[in-house]
C-alpha positions, 0 to 999 in steps of 0.5 A: 500500500503506497500512499496516494492521498495527501494534503488538502485531500486528506484533510477534507476526507477526515473532516467529511468522515468525522462530520458524517459519523457525528451526524449518524451518531446523533440520528440526524442523517440516519444509518447512511451517515456511517458511510463516513467511516470510509473517507475517515479511514482513507484519510487516516491511512493515506491510501484510497483503493479507488485512486489506485485503480484509476491511477490518481495520486494527490500526495507529493512524491517522496 
């Protein structure tokens, strides 16, 4: 697993994930809000499987 998520993309994924999970936990958006686990984990691990399939990299080269 090579990192392919970085910078602003990472911050947006983590923020969106936390917001969706919080909304689901409070019952505001229902069960579908738990899908926020996906962007949260991809942001935390700096790896998105979909990006790998289509060849996108938003992180800087090391």
